[in-house]
ZADOKOL-78405 format. One record per residue (C-alpha): x, y, z. Coordinates in Angstrom, 2 decimals. Layout:
        c1        c2        c3
         X         Y         Z
...
This chain:
        c1        c2        c3
      0.00      0.00      0.00
      2.77      2.37      0.99
      4.53      1.51     -2.22
      1.46      2.45     -4.27
      1.06      5.72     -2.40
      4.72      6.52     -3.02
      4.32      5.89     -6.74
      1.21      8.10     -6.90
      2.97     10.85     -4.97
      5.94     10.68     -7.34
      3.70     10.93    -10.39
      1.81     13.87     -8.84
      5.01     15.74     -8.08
      6.30     15.09    -11.58
      3.12     16.39    -13.15
      3.10     19.43    -10.87
      6.72     20.19    -11.67
      6.13     19.89    -15.38
      3.17     22.24    -15.12
      5.21     24.70    -13.09
      8.07     24.64    -15.56
      5.67     25.11    -18.39
      4.11     28.12    -16.63
      7.49     29.59    -15.85
      8.62     29.27    -19.45
      5.43     30.81    -20.81
      5.93     33.15    -23.80
      4.22     36.45    -23.08
      3.50     38.82    -25.98
      3.44     42.46    -24.90
      2.75     45.43    -27.18
      3.90     48.98    -26.42
      4.04     52.48    -27.80
      7.01     53.37    -30.02
      7.72     57.04    -29.26
      6.76     57.98    -25.74
      9.94     58.89    -23.87
     10.80     58.19    -21.11
      8.39     55.23    -21.08
      9.37     53.67    -24.39
     11.67     55.02    -27.09
     14.69     54.07    -29.19
     18.15     54.95    -27.97
     21.06     55.91    -30.24
     21.71     52.26    -31.01
     18.09     51.70    -32.18
     17.29     49.61    -29.09
     14.01     50.20    -27.31
     14.46     51.44    -23.74
     12.39     53.31    -21.14
     10.47     52.91    -17.90
      7.84     50.58    -19.40
     10.48     48.52    -21.20
     12.77     48.05    -18.21
      9.84     47.44    -15.87
      8.24     44.80    -18.11
     11.59     43.05    -18.62
     12.23     42.92    -14.88
      8.71     41.70    -14.04
      8.94     39.02    -16.76
     12.27     37.88    -15.36
     10.79     37.65    -11.85
      7.83     35.60    -13.11
      9.88     33.35    -15.36
      8.13     34.59    -18.51
      9.73     34.59    -21.93
      9.04     38.18    -22.96
      8.20     38.92    -26.60
      7.81     42.71    -26.66
      6.87     44.70    -29.77
      6.54     48.46    -30.30
      3.84     49.12    -32.91
      2.61     52.44    -31.45
     -0.10     53.20    -28.89
     -3.25     52.80    -30.98
     -1.86     49.81    -32.86
     -1.02     48.15    -29.53
     -4.62     48.58    -28.33
     -5.97     47.22    -31.62
     -3.72     44.16    -31.37
     -4.88     43.56    -27.79
     -8.55     43.76    -28.78
     -7.93     41.37    -31.68
     -6.16     38.87    -29.44
     -2.87     39.26    -31.32
     -1.01     40.20    -28.13
     -1.41     39.20    -24.50
     -1.05     42.59    -22.86
     -0.19     46.26    -23.33
      2.16     48.53    -21.35
      2.40     51.93    -22.94
      1.99     54.74    -20.44
     -1.72     53.97    -20.54
     -4.02     55.87    -18.18
     -6.53     53.81    -16.18
    -10.00     55.24    -16.93
    -13.57     54.08    -16.35
    -14.15     53.89    -20.09
    -11.10     51.68    -20.63
    -12.06     49.42    -17.70
    -15.10     48.34    -19.71
    -12.77     46.84    -22.31
     -9.57     46.01    -20.42
     -8.51     44.54    -17.10
     -5.80     46.66    -15.46
     -3.00     45.96    -13.04
     -2.31     48.03     -9.98
     -1.05     51.50    -10.83
      2.66     51.51    -11.61
      2.93     55.27    -12.19
      0.96     58.28    -10.89
      0.70     60.51    -13.94
      0.42     64.29    -13.95
      0.63     67.17    -16.42
      2.65     70.33    -15.83
      3.48     73.74    -17.31
      6.99     74.30    -18.74
      8.64     77.48    -20.07
     11.97     78.43    -21.62
     14.82     78.86    -19.18
     14.68     82.33    -17.67
     10.92     82.76    -18.24
      9.74     81.60    -14.82
      6.01     80.91    -14.38
      4.97     79.87    -10.88
      1.17     80.28    -11.13
     -1.50     79.95    -13.82
     -2.50     83.61    -13.40
      0.87     84.61    -14.84
     -0.23     83.09    -18.15
     -2.87     85.80    -18.73
     -2.59     87.21    -22.25
      0.00     84.57    -23.19
     -0.13     81.60    -25.56
      0.13     78.06    -24.21
      0.95     75.14    -26.50
     -0.43     71.63    -26.05
     -0.68     68.36    -27.97
     -4.05     67.66    -29.54
     -6.31     65.05    -27.91
     -4.43     64.84    -24.60
     -5.37     65.25    -20.94
     -3.28     68.41    -21.00
     -5.56     69.87    -23.66
     -8.63     68.97    -21.61
     -7.21     70.75    -18.57
     -6.17     73.88    -20.47
     -9.51     74.12    -22.29
    -11.40     73.76    -19.04
     -9.45     76.61    -17.37
     -8.90     78.91    -20.37
    -11.50     81.50    -19.41
    -10.48     81.39    -15.77
     -6.85     82.34    -16.40
     -7.14     84.27    -19.69
     -4.55     82.47    -21.88
     -4.74     81.44    -25.54
     -4.33     77.80    -26.57
     -2.32     76.62    -29.57
     -2.52     72.91    -30.42
      0.03     70.61    -32.10
     -0.13     67.08    -33.45
      3.39     66.06    -32.38
      5.46     66.61    -29.27
      8.48     67.63    -31.37
      6.45     70.47    -32.91
      5.27     71.53    -29.47
      8.78     71.68    -28.04
     10.25     73.41    -31.10
      7.55     76.10    -30.91
      8.53     76.86    -27.32
     12.22     77.01    -28.27
     11.64     79.55    -31.06
      9.15     81.61    -29.04
      6.01     80.74    -31.01
      4.33     79.97    -27.67
      5.08     81.31    -24.19
      4.57     78.04    -22.35
      3.58     74.43    -22.96
      1.73     71.74    -20.99
      2.61     68.07    -21.29
      2.96     64.94    -19.20
      5.37     65.67    -16.36
      7.69     62.66    -16.85
      7.94     63.39    -20.58
      8.88     67.02    -19.94
     11.38     66.10    -17.23
     13.03     63.62    -19.55
     13.27     66.25    -22.28
     14.93     68.64    -19.81
     17.38     65.92    -18.74
     18.25     65.42    -22.43
     19.27     69.06    -22.81
     16.08     70.93    -23.68
     16.42     74.48    -22.31
     13.08     74.33    -20.46
     12.20     74.75    -16.80
      9.31     73.68    -14.57
      8.37     75.94    -11.67
      4.86     74.67    -10.83
      3.36     71.58     -9.28
      1.81     69.18    -11.75
     -1.88     68.43    -12.09
     -2.68     64.80    -11.31
     -4.58     63.24    -14.20
     -4.60     59.58    -13.31
     -2.54     56.42    -13.03
     -0.77     54.27    -15.60
     -1.45     50.55    -15.61
     -0.60     47.33    -17.43
     -3.64     46.02    -19.36
     -5.01     42.76    -20.76
     -8.21     42.11    -22.71
    -11.15     41.92    -20.31
    -11.73     38.43    -18.96
     -8.42     37.04    -20.22
     -4.91     36.43    -18.83
     -5.76     36.97    -15.21
     -2.47     35.20    -14.41
     -0.52     38.03    -16.11
     -2.26     40.66    -13.98
     -1.59     38.62    -10.82
      2.07     38.08    -11.74
      2.54     41.74    -12.69
      1.05     43.02     -9.41
      3.06     40.61     -7.27
      6.36     41.48     -8.96
      5.58     45.24     -8.90
      4.98     45.09     -5.15
      8.27     43.29     -4.63
     10.17     45.80     -6.82
      8.76     48.70     -4.82
      9.83     47.03     -1.60
     13.41     46.22     -2.65
     14.14     49.52     -4.44
     14.19     48.08     -7.94
     11.22     50.20     -9.00
     12.88     53.44     -7.85
     16.09     52.48     -9.65
     14.21     52.07    -12.94
     12.36     55.35    -12.42
     15.47     57.32    -11.50
     17.32     55.94    -14.49
     15.07     57.97    -16.79
     13.69     60.80    -14.66
     16.33     61.69    -12.05
     17.51     65.32    -12.22
     20.45     65.12     -9.81
     23.30     66.93    -11.54
     25.86     64.72     -9.81
     24.49     61.41    -11.12
     26.75     59.41    -13.38
     26.57     60.50    -17.01
     26.26     57.52    -19.32
     26.92     57.60    -23.07
     23.93     56.85    -25.28
     26.02     55.73    -28.26
     28.66     53.06    -28.59
     30.84     55.62    -30.38
     30.59     59.37    -31.01
     31.92     60.84    -34.26
     33.77     64.11    -33.61
     34.65     66.40    -36.52
     37.70     68.63    -36.37
     39.91     70.96    -38.36
     42.88     69.52    -40.23
     45.10     72.59    -40.58
     45.13     74.43    -37.27
     48.37     73.74    -35.44
     48.89     73.40    -32.50
     45.25     72.41    -31.95
     45.03     69.76    -34.68
     47.64     68.86    -37.27
     49.62     65.90    -38.60
     53.01     65.27    -37.03
     55.96     63.88    -38.93
     54.65     60.37    -38.36
     51.40     61.32    -40.22
     49.33     61.04    -37.03
     46.93     63.75    -36.03
     47.97     65.39    -32.78
     47.38     68.72    -31.05
     45.70     70.32    -28.06
     42.18     69.54    -29.30
     43.08     65.96    -30.25
     44.80     65.07    -26.99
     42.13     66.86    -24.95
     39.23     65.06    -26.64
     40.89     61.67    -26.25
     41.74     62.34    -22.59
     38.16     63.41    -21.79
     36.72     60.37    -23.57
     39.02     58.08    -21.58
     38.21     59.84    -18.31
     34.42     59.69    -18.89
     34.50     56.19    -20.41
     33.00     56.82    -23.83
     34.37     56.10    -27.30
     35.13     58.72    -29.94
     36.11     58.65    -33.58
     37.92     61.82    -34.67
     37.54     62.94    -38.27
     39.83     65.76    -39.48
     37.89     67.35    -42.32
     38.68     71.08    -42.05
     36.98     73.79    -40.01
     34.10     74.78    -42.30
     33.42     71.18    -43.25
     33.36     70.24    -39.56
     30.82     73.00    -38.94
     28.67     71.82    -41.85
     28.87     68.15    -40.88
     27.88     68.87    -37.27
     24.94     70.99    -38.42
     23.87     68.29    -40.87
     24.12     65.51    -38.28
     27.03     63.74    -40.00
     29.07     64.36    -36.84
     27.91     64.22    -33.21
     30.09     67.15    -32.21
     33.13     69.21    -33.21
     36.31     70.44    -31.57
     38.36     72.72    -33.79
     39.58     75.80    -31.94
     36.07     77.19    -32.35
     35.35     80.54    -30.70
     32.17     80.76    -28.65
     30.09     83.62    -30.06
     26.48     84.76    -29.68
     25.83     84.07    -33.36
     27.11     80.52    -33.12
     25.07     79.91    -29.97
     21.98     80.18    -32.15
     23.10     77.06    -34.00
     25.29     75.14    -31.53
     25.29     74.21    -27.86
     28.75     74.86    -26.42
     30.70     73.26    -23.62
     32.44     75.18    -20.90
     35.41     77.07    -22.46
     38.52     74.94    -22.68
     40.94     77.59    -23.99
     41.20     81.37    -23.67
     42.03     82.63    -27.15
     44.43     85.54    -27.66
     45.45     87.18    -30.91
     48.92     88.58    -31.39
     50.74     90.75    -33.95
     53.74     89.09    -35.62
     56.55     90.76    -37.57
     59.82     89.56    -39.07
     62.41     88.71    -36.42
     64.69     91.33    -38.00
     62.08     94.12    -37.68
     63.03     96.68    -35.03
     60.72     99.62    -35.74
     57.43     98.00    -34.68
     56.94     97.76    -30.91
     53.35     99.01    -30.51
     50.17     99.54    -32.54
     51.18    103.18    -33.10
     54.26    101.98    -35.00
     51.98    100.33    -37.58
     50.90    103.71    -39.00
     51.23    103.73    -42.79
     52.14    100.03    -42.85
     50.19     97.01    -44.18
     48.82     94.47    -41.72
     47.66     91.04    -42.88
     44.76     89.11    -41.38
     42.76     85.97    -42.19
     39.25     86.48    -43.51
     36.36     85.91    -41.13
     38.45     85.69    -37.95
     38.30     87.48    -34.62
     41.67     88.97    -35.54
     40.12     90.59    -38.60
     37.35     92.07    -36.46
     39.93     93.62    -34.12
     42.15     94.91    -36.95
     39.22     96.45    -38.86
     37.88     98.07    -35.68
     41.19     99.82    -34.93
     42.27    100.62    -38.52
     41.40    104.31    -38.39
     42.75    104.70    -34.85
     46.26    103.53    -35.72
     46.37    104.44    -39.43
     47.49    101.12    -40.96
     46.28     99.39    -44.14
     44.64     95.97    -44.06
     45.26     93.06    -46.43
     42.97     90.05    -46.14
     44.04     86.43    -46.75
     42.05     83.20    -46.99
     44.72     80.98    -45.42
     47.46     81.31    -42.81
     50.24     79.86    -44.95
     49.85     82.49    -47.69
     49.71     85.24    -45.06
     52.91     84.00    -43.44
     54.69     83.79    -46.78
     53.55     87.35    -47.57
     55.33     88.55    -44.43
     58.49     86.72    -45.49
     58.38     88.25    -48.98
     57.70     91.74    -47.66
     54.25     92.28    -49.23
     52.93     92.97    -45.71
     54.73     94.47    -42.72
     52.91     92.54    -40.01
     49.98     90.23    -39.43
     47.61     89.30    -36.60
     46.67     85.69    -35.87
     45.78     83.43    -32.94
     48.65     83.47    -30.45
     49.07     79.67    -30.10
     49.20     79.30    -33.89
     51.88     81.98    -34.20
     53.89     80.48    -31.34
     53.75     77.07    -32.96
     54.93     78.53    -36.27
     57.89     80.09    -34.46
     58.70     76.75    -32.82
     58.68     75.19    -36.30
     61.36     77.61    -37.50
     59.45     80.65    -38.76
     61.56     83.81    -38.24
     58.81     85.82    -36.53
     58.69     88.03    -33.47
     55.70     89.15    -31.38
     56.62     92.56    -29.93
     53.08     93.68    -29.01
     51.05     92.45    -26.04
     48.37     89.91    -27.20
     44.68     90.83    -27.31
     42.03     88.60    -25.78
     39.57     87.73    -28.55
     37.38     85.08    -26.97
     37.20     81.49    -25.76
     37.20     78.12    -27.53
     34.53     75.52    -26.84
     33.43     72.03    -27.84
     30.15     72.17    -29.80
     27.18     69.98    -30.65
     24.20     70.75    -32.87
     21.70     72.75    -30.88
     19.32     70.51    -28.98
     21.21     67.28    -29.68
     23.62     65.01    -27.80
     23.25     66.70    -24.37
     24.91     63.72    -22.68
     28.00     64.23    -24.88
     28.20     67.89    -23.83
     27.76     66.94    -20.17
     30.48     64.28    -20.40
     32.87     66.77    -22.02
     32.29     69.36    -19.27
     32.71     66.78    -16.52
     35.88     65.39    -18.08
     37.34     68.86    -18.67
     36.79     69.78    -15.02
     38.57     66.59    -13.91
     41.53     67.21    -16.25
     41.91     70.77    -14.99
     41.71     69.59    -11.37
     44.41     66.90    -11.69
     46.78     68.99    -13.82
     46.52     66.91    -17.01
     44.99     69.85    -18.90
     48.06     72.04    -18.25
     50.33     69.22    -19.40
     48.45     68.92    -22.72
     48.65     72.66    -23.41
     52.32     72.90    -22.42
     53.14     69.95    -24.66
     52.24     71.98    -27.76
     52.80     75.54    -26.60
     56.16     75.14    -24.95
     58.02     72.38    -26.78
     58.99     71.54    -30.34
     58.05     68.31    -31.99
     60.33     65.71    -30.43
     59.25     62.94    -32.77
     62.21     60.68    -33.43
     61.18     60.15    -37.07
     61.14     63.85    -37.85
     62.82     64.64    -41.18
     64.13     68.02    -42.26
     61.32     69.39    -44.46
     63.05     72.66    -45.33
     64.08     71.16    -48.69
     62.08     69.66    -51.53
     63.94     66.35    -51.09
     63.07     66.29    -47.39
     59.40     66.97    -48.14
     59.25     64.17    -50.69
     61.14     61.76    -48.45
     58.84     62.31    -45.47
     55.54     62.68    -47.31
     55.65     60.60    -50.49
     53.26     57.97    -49.15
     50.76     60.64    -48.07
     51.05     62.42    -51.43
     50.64     59.12    -53.28
     47.49     58.38    -51.29
     46.11     61.84    -52.09
     46.90     61.33    -55.78
     45.19     57.94    -55.61
     42.00     59.52    -54.29
     42.18     62.19    -56.98
     42.59     59.66    -59.80
     39.94     57.36    -58.34
     37.43     60.20    -58.09
     38.22     61.29    -61.62
     38.07     57.87    -63.28
     34.93     56.61    -61.52
     33.01     59.87    -62.00
     34.13     60.26    -65.62
     33.08     56.74    -66.61
     29.65     57.36    -65.12
     29.51     60.84    -66.66
     30.46     59.42    -70.05
     27.60     56.94    -69.88
     25.05     59.57    -68.83
     26.47     62.27    -71.12
     26.37     60.09    -74.25
     22.75     59.15    -73.55
     21.70     62.77    -73.08
     23.82     63.83    -76.03
     21.97     61.40    -78.29
     18.68     62.57    -76.80
     19.58     66.14    -77.79
     19.89     65.20    -81.49
     16.95     62.81    -81.62
     13.81     63.61    -83.63
     11.78     63.62    -80.37
     10.95     67.10    -79.11
     10.36     65.71    -75.61
     13.84     64.15    -75.41
     15.41     67.32    -76.76
     13.56     69.47    -74.23
     14.32     67.13    -71.33
     18.02     67.13    -72.22
     18.09     70.92    -72.49
     16.57     71.30    -69.04
     19.06     68.81    -67.54
     22.11     70.42    -69.17
     21.09     73.97    -68.31
     20.19     73.04    -64.74
     23.45     71.21    -64.00
     25.71     73.71    -65.79
     23.95     76.58    -64.03
     25.01     75.37    -60.56
     28.68     75.79    -59.53
     30.39     72.49    -58.80
     31.21     73.44    -55.20
     27.59     74.39    -54.52
     26.45     71.14    -56.13
     28.84     69.06    -53.99
     27.81     70.81    -50.77
     24.12     70.44    -51.63
     24.47     66.71    -52.32
     26.57     66.03    -49.20
     24.64     68.17    -46.72
     21.35     69.16    -48.29
     20.08     65.83    -49.62
     20.55     63.88    -46.34
     18.78     66.69    -44.46
     15.92     66.57    -46.96
     15.62     62.79    -46.56
     15.68     63.14    -42.77
     12.96     65.81    -42.84
     10.75     63.51    -44.93
     11.45     60.14    -43.31
     12.52     61.20    -39.84
     15.62     59.04    -40.12
     19.17     60.32    -40.43
     20.84     59.08    -43.61
     24.32     60.60    -43.89
     26.06     60.31    -47.26
     29.65     59.13    -47.60
     31.95     62.00    -48.72
     33.50     59.90    -51.50
     30.10     58.92    -52.88
     28.89     62.52    -52.68
     32.03     63.66    -54.52
     31.54     61.07    -57.28
     27.89     62.08    -57.72
     28.75     65.79    -57.93
     31.59     65.27    -60.42
     29.45     62.86    -62.47
     26.53     65.26    -62.78
     28.79     68.21    -63.60
     30.84     66.39    -66.25
     27.84     64.61    -67.81
     26.22     67.94    -68.74
     29.32     69.06    -70.62
     29.82     65.65    -72.24
     26.22     65.78    -73.49
     27.06     69.05    -75.27
     30.29     67.57    -76.64
     28.37     64.61    -78.08
     25.71     66.91    -79.52
     28.35     69.07    -81.15
     30.17     66.04    -82.54
     27.03     64.60    -84.10
     26.01     67.95    -85.54
     29.51     68.35    -87.03
     28.86     65.42    -89.36
     27.40     66.83    -92.60
     23.62     66.48    -92.53
     23.68     65.20    -96.09
     25.07     61.90    -94.87
     22.03     61.34    -92.69
     19.71     62.28    -95.52
     21.51     60.05    -98.00
     21.42     57.09    -95.66
     17.71     57.53    -94.89
     16.91     57.89    -98.59
     18.41     54.44    -99.12
     15.88     53.04    -96.64
     18.30     52.64    -93.74
     16.66     53.23    -90.35
     17.51     56.23    -88.16
     19.09     54.06    -85.46
     21.20     52.08    -87.93
     22.28     55.28    -89.66
     23.39     56.77    -86.37
     25.27     53.59    -85.42
     26.98     52.88    -88.75
     27.37     56.28    -90.39
     27.11     59.24    -88.01
     28.57     58.01    -84.68
     31.86     56.58    -86.07
     32.64     60.02    -87.48
     31.36     61.84    -84.40
     33.52     59.73    -82.09
     36.66     60.78    -83.95
     35.60     64.42    -83.72
     34.77     64.30    -80.00
     37.79     62.33    -78.69
     40.02     65.40    -78.12
     37.18     67.24    -76.37
     36.37     64.22    -74.19
     40.00     63.87    -73.11
     40.01     67.59    -72.35
     36.89     67.12    -70.24
     38.65     64.30    -68.38
     41.49     66.69    -67.59
     38.98     69.29    -66.38
     37.35     66.67    -64.14
     40.79     65.79    -62.79
     41.39     69.40    -61.81
     37.83     69.77    -60.49
     38.56     67.18    -57.80
     40.29     69.97    -55.85
     36.84     71.52    -55.32
     35.57     68.34    -53.66
     37.86     69.03    -50.70
     35.11     71.46    -49.63
     33.16     68.48    -48.22
     36.17     67.08    -46.37
     37.52     64.56    -48.87
     41.29     64.43    -48.62
     42.45     64.46    -52.25
     45.82     65.69    -53.49
     45.39     69.42    -52.78
     43.90     68.83    -49.33
     46.83     66.51    -48.60
     49.17     69.39    -49.45
     47.31     71.72    -47.09
     47.69     69.19    -44.27
     51.45     68.98    -44.87
     51.79     72.78    -44.99
     49.93     73.09    -41.69
     52.74     71.06    -40.13
     55.87     72.39    -41.79
     54.80     75.85    -43.12
     56.68     75.20    -46.38
     53.85     76.39    -48.60
     55.95     77.33    -51.65
     57.75     73.99    -51.79
     54.72     71.82    -50.98
     52.32     73.52    -53.39
     55.07     73.62    -56.01
     55.48     69.87    -55.65
     51.72     69.34    -56.00
     51.66     71.55    -59.10
     54.42     69.39    -60.61
     52.44     66.21    -59.87
     49.33     67.64    -61.56
     51.45     68.82    -64.51
     53.01     65.39    -65.03
     49.66     63.61    -64.92
     47.94     66.12    -67.23
     50.85     66.13    -69.73
     50.67     62.34    -69.87
     46.94     62.53    -70.59
     47.50     65.18    -73.25
     50.10     63.04    -75.05
     47.75     60.06    -74.81
     44.92     62.11    -76.34
     47.05     63.20    -79.27
     48.15     59.66    -80.04
     44.62     58.39    -79.69
     43.33     60.97    -82.14
     46.05     60.00    -84.67
     45.33     56.31    -84.40
     41.54     56.53    -84.53
     41.42     55.46    -88.15
     43.04     52.14    -87.30
     40.49     50.94    -84.72
     37.28     52.40    -86.17
     34.89     49.82    -87.52
């Protein structure tokens, strides 16, 4: 008997255990909203995170559920729940009497409220202060219901928006004086860098709950409530909440991206430049790397030139930029700046042999050089009449420095660290006049973006200044010469070639690659449009004319900048997704479009150069138009157009220098990088001119031989 009872007990336990395991391994399908930060949203790595996400994952783990969570959007989540396509919904969903008729809710996991927010500095502490002002609100929300109900009482005007992004942007630009939104959503926006402030208590509008379809999945509600109670008791709930809503300034700043792309200048020694080992170094470079290491985030530095760095940061191609960038009121309209990391001074430099210039008064009647668009230019122009000197403007530092050496100017003004570095590199300059403070340099991000990156930079900078590492970085480049063991004397042409031939070869490779790829594509497109332009079809002729006139009417630099910066921004504005374009691809597209328009005209001219009588004679013999073009007209046109096509190839080769405007390091840009290090502009640019001359002469000789031998390979 005992044996039978033992067997039955064993079977019972086995069955119970199997059932328990099955329950614990249950797959639970949960639908959520897609864009409701901080409850559910995508982080920089396209992973869904938020209060609801973390909470549901933790509760599922505690219950032994296999969580299958999707993010179709709020209304779609409710529809799926009603249709039985999902087991439950967690989506910042308010518990209401109307919804209780359709859904079963868990205990409240969040007490929701709405609150008034204003721009920083525009403090509103009571509703009566809103009289005569405009308050923005999202359409169809509890916030709208509250504002509408109290509009007459407090005398404000309501302006509604369909999207939260529109609402927040309107407050930023001053289209509304205040906004009302869910308190956790607003607090999260503030934590992410939005320049808003909350100075009022929120209005309680209800509680958020987890929901299942009425009469179903009671076990999910029970499991959710039990786990929620336990999380509140052990502090797990508060940890999740604080992760997304805490406002403590001292809390640890965590990166939101696996790697941040930082754009920088390429020609601004000692802040960023290539050393003799072809590695980018400088104050900005070392500082950015040290801060990233200190704050435990990863950076990828891209040295594209100052203006290109500005454009890429604005366009979202880069997460931030550090490039000796002065903090100005105008730039603050476009960028958010870090705390200043360098106090910028400008100084007047003269030849080391000059003895008659010791003050600004000594500059009377003399010519002073300055770079265009700089703080130095602003100072020099402002004091021109006071001290009686003439001003000569330059686009680049190297040409300005050479002008001082040749005597075309008597002095120049430039950033003090740049001048000091030039002196350390052997330039025979002296700085007899006390420097002028012109501003401060800062790290920048696109306005309203990457607030965590800005916060990490500020925190890291403070730590580096406190432990003395900042002073070491500055002294390294301001007080010492380049001690690189591989340094080669670059005062001679031989030395320049010896130390830079690989870099120059790489730049030439990019130039030739750009030219060949774009020209092949342009040839294909240009021939097609060229044939269209001589076809009997009026539509094809008109279409070709529009294409040619449109492309030829836009300067190549403008076209390249538009393709690289404008097109991705347009796509982002339409789709909402950032789609940066590779600089090489953008360069190829720009060169292709530009060259194809001219090739189309070359083809048209070549075809029209063939006597029209040949076409008429061929057609009179009953030969089709297409066959006539292929057998009679085109063989002659090809011979006529070959010299012009080779010439266009040469033009495309030289046009690659323009593509450096979008940061592509071709041959000319490579030369600029070398000059920024050694200040040997005449020798370096002379060498580059020789390289271009050799390549173009070779192409010219090839074209001549090809034209002579055409008769031997024509069909």
